[in-house]
C-alpha positions as CSV (number, residue, x, y, z in Angstrom):
1,M,-74.1,-71.7,-133.1
2,T,-72.9,-72.3,-129.6
3,K,-69.6,-73.8,-128.2
4,A,-71.5,-77.0,-127.6
5,D,-72.6,-77.1,-131.2
6,I,-69.1,-76.5,-132.4
7,I,-67.8,-79.4,-130.2
8,N,-70.5,-81.7,-131.5
9,E,-69.7,-80.8,-135.1
10,I,-66.0,-81.4,-134.7
11,S,-66.6,-84.6,-132.9
12,K,-68.8,-85.9,-135.7
13,K,-66.4,-84.8,-138.5
14,T,-63.3,-86.2,-136.8
15,G,-64.6,-89.2,-134.8
16,I,-62.8,-87.9,-131.7
17,E,-64.7,-88.1,-128.4
18,K,-66.6,-85.0,-127.3
19,V,-64.6,-84.8,-124.0
20,T,-61.3,-84.6,-125.9
21,V,-62.7,-82.1,-128.4
22,Q,-64.0,-79.9,-125.6
23,K,-60.7,-79.9,-123.8
24,S,-59.0,-78.9,-127.1
25,V,-61.5,-76.1,-127.8
26,E,-61.2,-74.8,-124.3
27,A,-57.4,-74.8,-124.5
28,F,-57.5,-73.0,-127.9
29,M,-59.7,-70.3,-126.4
30,E,-57.6,-69.9,-123.3
31,S,-54.5,-69.6,-125.5
32,I,-56.1,-66.8,-127.5
33,K,-57.3,-65.0,-124.3
34,D,-53.9,-65.3,-122.6
35,S,-52.1,-64.0,-125.7
36,L,-54.4,-61.0,-125.9
37,V,-54.1,-60.2,-122.2
38,K,-50.3,-60.1,-122.7
39,G,-50.8,-57.6,-125.5
40,N,-49.9,-60.1,-128.3
41,N,-52.1,-60.4,-131.4
42,V,-53.1,-63.8,-132.8
43,Y,-53.1,-64.4,-136.6
44,L,-54.9,-67.4,-138.1
45,R,-54.3,-67.5,-141.8
46,G,-57.4,-67.8,-143.9
47,F,-59.7,-67.2,-140.8
48,G,-58.8,-63.9,-139.2
49,S,-56.9,-62.0,-136.6
50,Y,-57.6,-61.4,-132.9
51,V,-56.0,-58.1,-132.1
52,V,-55.8,-55.8,-129.1
53,K,-57.1,-52.3,-130.0
54,K,-56.2,-49.1,-128.1
55,R,-59.1,-46.8,-127.3
56,A,-58.1,-43.2,-126.7
57,K,-59.1,-41.1,-123.6
58,K,-62.4,-39.3,-124.3
59,T,-65.1,-37.2,-122.7
60,A,-68.6,-38.6,-122.5
61,R,-71.9,-37.2,-121.2
62,N,-74.4,-38.7,-118.8
63,I,-77.6,-37.1,-120.2
64,S,-79.9,-38.1,-117.3
65,K,-77.6,-36.4,-114.7
66,N,-76.3,-33.7,-117.1
67,T,-72.7,-34.4,-116.2
68,T,-69.6,-35.2,-118.1
69,I,-67.2,-38.1,-117.4
70,I,-63.8,-38.9,-118.6
71,I,-63.3,-42.3,-120.0
72,P,-59.6,-43.2,-119.6
73,E,-57.5,-44.8,-122.4
74,H,-58.1,-48.5,-122.5
75,F,-57.5,-51.6,-124.6
76,I,-60.2,-53.9,-126.1
77,P,-60.0,-57.3,-127.9
78,S,-61.2,-57.3,-131.5
79,F,-61.6,-59.8,-134.3
80,K,-60.8,-59.0,-137.9
81,P,-61.9,-61.7,-140.4
82,A,-59.6,-62.6,-143.3
83,K,-60.6,-61.4,-146.8
84,S,-61.2,-64.9,-148.0
85,F,-63.5,-65.5,-145.0
86,V,-65.4,-62.3,-145.7
87,N,-65.8,-63.1,-149.3
88,K,-67.3,-66.6,-148.6
89,V,-69.8,-65.1,-146.2
90,K,-70.8,-62.4,-148.7
91,I,-71.3,-64.9,-151.5
92,K,-73.3,-67.3,-149.2
93,A,-75.4,-64.4,-147.8
94,S,-76.2,-63.0,-151.2
95,K,-77.6,-66.4,-152.3
96,K,-80.3,-66.4,-149.6
């Protein structure tokens, strides 16, 4: 499902114009991105959490050049679904 599909579905279910729904979806996504960039996590009860994870410094190997490189400590965005969400997906997937 793409962002356009989500916008169409919300528009059909709510009766709100697609342009308005698109602006709302874009604003929602920007709010999450801005929050994560600032280092704040976003918790959506019943859906999941968008969190910033810290990756430790590590040594990696470039096999083709036979060299080692140091990957510095860095942060990455991550999504952890809520238990109720995971359970719904598990039940639905097992029925297929």
